[in-house]
C-alpha positions as CSV (number, residue, x, y, z in Angstrom):
1,M,0.0,0.0,0.0
2,S,1.3,3.4,-0.9
3,E,1.8,6.2,1.6
4,D,-1.4,8.0,0.6
5,G,-3.4,4.9,1.6
6,F,-4.3,3.7,-1.9
7,S,-3.2,0.4,-3.3
8,D,-0.4,0.8,-5.8
9,G,-1.0,-2.6,-7.4
10,F,2.2,-4.1,-6.0
11,E,2.6,-6.4,-3.0
12,E,4.9,-5.1,-0.3
13,P,8.4,-6.7,-0.5
14,N,8.3,-9.7,1.7
15,M,11.7,-11.3,1.1
16,E,15.3,-10.4,0.3
17,I,17.3,-12.0,-2.4
18,Q,21.0,-11.7,-3.4
19,I,22.2,-10.8,-6.8
20,R,25.7,-12.1,-7.6
21,T,27.7,-10.9,-10.6
22,L,30.3,-12.8,-12.5
23,M,32.8,-10.2,-11.1
24,G,32.2,-11.7,-7.7
25,T,30.2,-8.8,-6.2
26,T,26.9,-9.3,-4.5
27,F,24.1,-7.0,-3.5
28,D,20.7,-7.5,-1.8
29,I,17.3,-6.5,-3.2
30,Q,14.0,-6.4,-1.4
31,V,11.3,-8.2,-3.5
32,S,7.9,-9.7,-3.4
33,S,7.4,-13.3,-4.4
34,T,4.7,-12.2,-6.9
35,E,7.1,-9.9,-8.8
36,T,8.3,-11.0,-12.3
37,V,11.9,-11.4,-13.4
38,G,11.3,-8.3,-15.5
39,D,10.5,-6.3,-12.4
40,I,13.7,-7.5,-10.8
41,K,15.7,-6.4,-13.8
42,K,14.2,-2.9,-13.5
43,K,15.4,-2.8,-9.9
44,I,18.9,-4.0,-10.9
45,Y,19.0,-1.2,-13.5
46,R,18.2,1.3,-10.8
47,V,20.9,0.0,-8.5
48,E,23.7,-1.0,-10.9
49,G,22.8,1.0,-14.1
50,I,23.0,-2.1,-16.3
51,P,20.5,-1.8,-19.1
52,I,17.6,-4.3,-18.8
53,Y,18.2,-5.7,-22.3
54,Q,21.8,-6.7,-21.3
55,Q,20.7,-8.6,-18.1
56,N,20.3,-12.3,-17.9
57,L,19.3,-13.8,-14.5
58,I,20.3,-17.4,-13.7
59,Y,18.8,-19.4,-10.9
60,Q,19.6,-23.1,-10.3
61,S,21.4,-23.4,-13.6
62,R,18.5,-22.0,-15.7
63,E,18.0,-18.6,-17.3
64,L,14.9,-17.0,-16.0
65,K,12.4,-15.5,-18.5
66,D,11.2,-11.9,-17.9
67,T,7.6,-13.0,-17.6
68,I,8.0,-15.6,-14.9
69,R,7.1,-14.8,-11.3
70,L,9.8,-15.4,-8.7
71,S,7.5,-17.8,-6.8
72,D,6.9,-19.9,-10.0
73,A,10.7,-20.1,-10.5
74,G,11.2,-21.4,-6.9
75,V,13.0,-18.3,-5.7
76,R,12.6,-18.0,-1.9
77,N,13.8,-15.6,0.8
78,G,17.6,-15.6,0.8
79,S,18.0,-17.1,-2.7
80,T,20.9,-16.0,-4.8
81,L,20.4,-15.2,-8.5
82,T,23.4,-14.8,-10.8
83,L,23.5,-11.8,-13.1
84,V,25.1,-12.4,-16.5
85,A,25.4,-9.4,-18.8
86,S,24.9,-10.2,-22.5
87,M,26.3,-8.1,-25.3
88,R,24.2,-7.5,-28.4
89,V,26.0,-8.6,-31.6
90,G,23.5,-7.1,-34.1
91,P,19.9,-5.8,-34.1
92,Y,18.4,-9.3,-33.7
93,Q,21.3,-11.4,-32.4
94,R,22.8,-11.9,-29.0
95,D,25.3,-14.2,-27.4
96,V,23.8,-17.2,-25.8
97,C,25.8,-18.5,-22.9
98,Q,25.6,-21.6,-20.7
99,W,27.8,-22.5,-17.8
100,P,28.2,-26.0,-16.6
101,A,30.6,-26.2,-13.7
102,N,31.9,-22.6,-13.8
103,I,32.9,-22.8,-17.5
104,M,31.1,-20.4,-19.7
105,L,30.3,-21.6,-23.2
106,C,29.0,-19.0,-25.6
107,S,27.5,-19.5,-29.0
108,R,26.1,-16.9,-31.3
109,N,22.5,-17.1,-32.4
């Protein structure tokens, strides 16, 4: 609920998750379990300044799609998401990366 007493359409943050970058830094974000991955990317943009289109979030070895809710992805209070920045190669291409066992393998789509 917003300060003026009207509902703002968003649930109050009820959990804290960690975002870990490949550079080894981590930071915490207050979120709601009903927020989407796209909402989290907007928060990361506000904190870190990384453009949303360059962000990929990984949880339990899977890349999370922007439309999925945190609760549907199994993200709980205290979970850690890994932030991988992707670089655009062309107007419709991007690098697709996977990492098994800390080795990043990239292929171009």
